[in-house]
N, C-alpha and C positions, 0 to 999 in steps of 0.2 A: 504493499499500500504506499502511497505517496506521503509527503509531509503534510497533507491536508488534515486539519484537526477541527472539528466543528463542535466539540464538547470538551469541557474540562471541569474538574471537581477539585477544590482545595479549601483551606481554612484561611480566614483573614482575621487579624487581631489589631484593634486600634490601640493607641498609646495610652498609658495610665497618666492621669494628671498628677503633677507634682504636689507634694504636701505643703500646706501652709506652715510657717515658722513661728516658734515661740521665743521672743527675746524682748528685752527692755532697754530703754535708753540708759546710757551710763554718762551722767553729767556731774561735773565738779560741784560739790557741796549739795548734791541731790541724792538722798539715800537710795530712793527707789524710783527711777524715772518711769514714764508711762510705756505701754506696750508699743513695740515697733517691728514686729515680726511681719515679713513680707509674704505675699501670695505665691503659691505654686503656679508653674506654667501649665498651659493646657496640653493634653495629650494629642498626639497627631491623629488625623483622620485617614481612613482608607477610601480612596477616590478611584473610580473607574472613569476613563476618558477614551473617547473615540480617536483612533489613529487612521486617518484615511489611507495611509500607505500599507495597512495590514489587511490581509484577507483570510487568515487562519488564526486559531487559537493554539498553535503548535508550541509557542514558548512557554505555555503553562502545563505542558505534558509531564514534566518530571518534578518540578518544585511544587511542594504541596502545602506550603505555609508562607504567608506574607504578613509582616508586622510593621506597623507605624511606629515612630519614635516616642518615647515617654517624655512627659514635661519634667522640667527640672524643679527641685524643691525651692521654696522661698528662702530668703536669707535675712540677715539683720539689717537694721536701718531701712525698713520697708522695701527691701530689694525683691523684685518679682523674678521668679525663675523663668528661664527661657521656655518657649513652647516646644513641644515635641514636633519632629519633622513628619509632614504627611507623606504617605506612600501613594503614588499615582500608578495604577495598573492600566496599561493601554490595551485596547481591544478593537477589533474590526467594527465598522458600522453594522447594525443589524444584530448585535449581541443582546441576548436576553439573560439577565441575572436573577437567579431565584435562590430561596433557601433550600438547601439539599433535603432536610428532613421532612418538610412540609410541602415542597414544590410551589410554595407561594412566590409570586413574581415581585421582585424588589425594584427592578428598573428595567426598561427597554430602551436601549441606546440606538434609536433609529429616527429618521426624518427630522433632523435638526436637534434632537435631544442628545447632546454630545458629551455630557458629563453628569455623574451621579455621585454623591457622597453616600456611600453604603454604610460605613460605620463611623460614628463620631467618637473622637477621643474623649477621654475622662476630663471633666472640668478641673481646673486648678484649685487646690484648697485655699481658703482664706487664712491669712496670718492672724495672730492673736490681736493685732492692732484693731481688727473689726469688732472684737468682743468686749471691749470695755463698756460697762454700764454703771449707773449709780450705785448698784449693789455689788458689783464686781469690777473694781477699777484696776486690778492686777490679774487679768485672766492668764492662766497658765496653761491653756489649751489652744490649739489651732485646728483647722479643719483638714482632714486627710484629703489627698487628691482623689478625684473620681476613678473608679476602677476601669481597667481596660476591658473591652468587650471583645468577644470571640464569636465567629459565625462561620458555619460551613456553607459554602456557596457552590452553585452549579451554573456554569456559563454554557449557553447554547447559541451558536451562530445560525441565525435564520436569514438566509440571503434576501435581499431586497430586489425583487424583480416584478414587472407588470404581468408577465406571462410565464407559466410553468409548462415545460415540455416533458410529457410523460409517455412511456411506452416500455414494452418488454425489450430485453437486450437484443441489440443488432437489428432493430427496426428501421434505423436510419436517423435517429435523433441527432447524434453528433454531426452527421454529414449535412443535415438540414441547417443546424446552427452555424456550421462553418460556411455554408453557402450564402446565408442571408445576413450574417453579422461579421463583425470584426474579430470574433473569437476564433482561436485556433486550437480546438480540442484535439487530443490524441485519439486516432481512429484505428482500430484493428479488428480483425474478424474473430473475436472470441467473447464469451459472455462476461459482462461487467467490465467492459473496456473503460467505461467512464467511472472513475472512483471518487470524483468530487464534483459538485454542481458548477458547470461551466456557465459563465454569464456572458452575454453578447448584447450589443446595442444594434437594433434594426434601424437603419437610416433610410427614410423614404423621401424621394425628391419632393421638395416644397412642403413638407410636413414635418411635425415633430416626431421623432422616433419613439421607440419603446424598448424596454430592457426585457430580454428573454433568458430564462434559466433552463438549461438542460439538466433535469433531475436524473440521477443514475438509474439505470434500468431496474425495474421492479420484478420480483418473482412472487408467486403466490406464498402467502404466509409472511410477507414483509411486515405487515402491521404487528405481527407477534414477534418480530425480531429476526425472521429468517433472512439470510444473506445480508447484503449491504443495504437493502431497500429501506429498512426501518430507520437507519441512521439518517436518511436523507428525506424522508417524507415530510418532516417538519418544515423544510424549505418551501413547500408548496403553500404553506399557511399564509405567507406574505403576498402571494400573487393575487391579482384581480380575477384572472381566468386561466383556463388550462387548454392546451392543444394536445389532444390524444393523437399520437402518430402510430399507425399500424402498418404491418407488411401486407399490403393488399394482395401480393403475388404469392404469399405463402411460401417463400423460398426456403424456409426451415420447417415447413410442414405445420405452420400455426394457421388458426382460423382468426381473421381479423375481428369478427363479431364476438367470438369467445374471449379474445384478448381484452377488448374494451370492457366486457362484463367482469372479467377477473380483476382488472385493474381498478375499476369502480368499487368493486367489493373490498379491495385493499384500502382504498382512499376512505371509504365509509367506516371501515373498522378502525382506522387511525384517528379520524376526526369528522364529526358530522358537519363542521363548517367547510371542510374541503370538498365534500361530496355536493355541496350546495352551490359551489362556484360554476358559473357558466363555462361552457367549453365548445370547441369545435373539433372535427375529426379530419386529420390529414391521412388520406389513404395513399401511402408511399409505394414506391417501386412499381408504379404503373408502366414504366418503360419495359419492364420484364414480361408484360402480358400482351397477347394479341388483342386486337380491337374488340372482338366479340366477347372475350373473357373479361375485358375492362368493364363493359356495360353490365355484365352479369354480377361482378363484384360490387359495383356501385348500387345496383338494385337491391342486393342483399343487405347492404349497410343502410340504405334509405329506408327499407322495410323495418329494420331493427330499431332505427333511430329516426323516425319521421320528422321529429321537431328540431333536429340538430343539423347544422350546416356542415356539409361534407365536401372536402376538396381533394380531387384526384391530383396527385403530384408526383414528381420524381426529384428526390433531393440530389441526385447525381447530375441529371441534365438541366434541372431548374424548371422543368415544365410545372405549370400551375402555381409555383411559389409566390409569384407577384399577386395573383388574385387572393391567395390565403393570407398574405401579409396585409394587404389593403383592408380586407375585412376584419382581421384581428385588430389592426390600428384603430378602426372606427369603433370597435367594441371597447377597446381600452380607453378611449376618449370619453365614452359615455358612462363607463362604470365608475362607481365611487371609490375613493382611495380606501385601501384596507387599513382599518385603525390599528394603532400600536397595541401591544399587549398592556392591559391595565394593571398597574401594581396592586396587589391585594395583601402585601406583607406589611405588618405593623411592628415596628421595633419596640421591644419591651423597655419600659421606663423604670429606672431604679428609684428607690426611696431617697429622700434628701439625706445626705450624710453629714448630720450636725455633730460636732465634737463634744466630748465630755472628758472629765478626768476623775479618777477615784484615788484618793491619797489618804495617808494616815497622819493626823495632827498629833504629834507626840506631846506637845504642850497641854492640849485640851483632852488628850487621850480619846479622840473621836476619829471616825472615818468621815471624810468630807467628800461630797459628790457635787461637782459643779460643771456647768457647761450650757450652751444654748438649747441643746436637746432637753436637758433637765428642767430649764427655766420654762420652755414652751409646754412641757407635760404638766408641770405644776400649775401653770396659768390656766389650763382648761380642765383640771381634775378637781372635784370635790372630795378632799380626803375625809371629811366628816360623814359622807354617805358610805354605806356598806358596799354598794356597787362600785362607787368611785375608788374605794380603797383596794377592791379586788383588781380593778383595772390598773391601779398603780403598782400592785405587786406583780401583775403579769408583765407590765412594761419593764420592770426591773429585770425580770427573768429573760424576756424575749430579747432585750438589747445587751445581754451578757453582763449586766452590772452585778448581779448576785455572784456570778463566777469571778468577776474582778475583785469583789470584797473578800471572797473565800481566798483567792490566790494571795492577797495581802495579809492574811492571817486572822480575819474577822471570826470571832466566836460568838456563841449564843450569849445574848445579854449585852454585847458591845453596842455603843451608841454610834448612830449614823446621822450626819447632819447634811441637810440640803436646803439652802436658802431660807434659813429661819425655822425650818421644820426639823425636829429631832425625832428619831425612831430607835427602837430596840431591835437589834439584828438577830434573827433566828433562822436556822437552816430548815 
């Protein structure tokens, strides 16, 4: 197989935010200056960006983890840490990014949507300079930086073309594409000669052209993953319409009507939206048939598909190709653009990471708990109410404060103080 790669799976990790700093001014004749701890830097983002010069995802074939830079911690004298470096992952236009586990779409980088920030870095933690209050003028705590986030992503390249060219192997798709466009696909006489979607631009005199994609030859069972067909069926999702190309001469013993039915079955099994796309039939290799047999084949196709436009052509000699392309061009002009894939992934939001400290005051022989998280909780909790007190106890447990007290050596009956409230500690 060639270097073409239209899917990739790997892990992306955003940068952790730098921690806020705890420090105090040191001034002559001032015993305890005010807080001056600086903020931490923001963690780097993971950004996907379209690179017009790329047409495969092959550079993501081997590396399985990409990480943005961490933010720097804050410093003394209100010094803010440097932000972490973003990581920019370049992809071809038409790349759809989704979460691997759920398949939910995060971004579709197509039709002018050239950049997506998929993972935000952790925010920088606030230094203790932000936490001075009338009741706590010497805060000994700072906010930790926001955590890095990790996400498993799947990238799929779904080519952007107006028309999809489908048919079984060796019916002449690549020959037709080479004849009517500037594409130069490799052509040989064996199955699955085309192993990547070839794109070509059809230029018509005095008219706007259109983009046509030669989708690799399908086989029965492709929608279930048989052969290479399943890997490339996704590319038809982008197209406005389809050209079914069949070997009208049956040079390999195939029946053109049965071929169209088989391919429609595969398209339907893969996606309901694909089978609903309008299509025309190109009856190829007419140059291989005598006149009377041509009429017979055309009658058979018209009987099977009375509402579908059928064009007798020869991809080798060019017979009938002009009529086919003119008709397809008029259909492309009238059909609406295929909408991009709508994102349905919602990034989880973490809780606010407010700081607190748990310390032992040896002079007062008390354990002291302070910090914005504690102040906020006490501000909306009625400790005189039984339900409120139960909520308070659960808060201490859920936030790991009871574990912190235990780690500091707190024993049953010891006193714990929080902003004017004193409690007895019991395990």
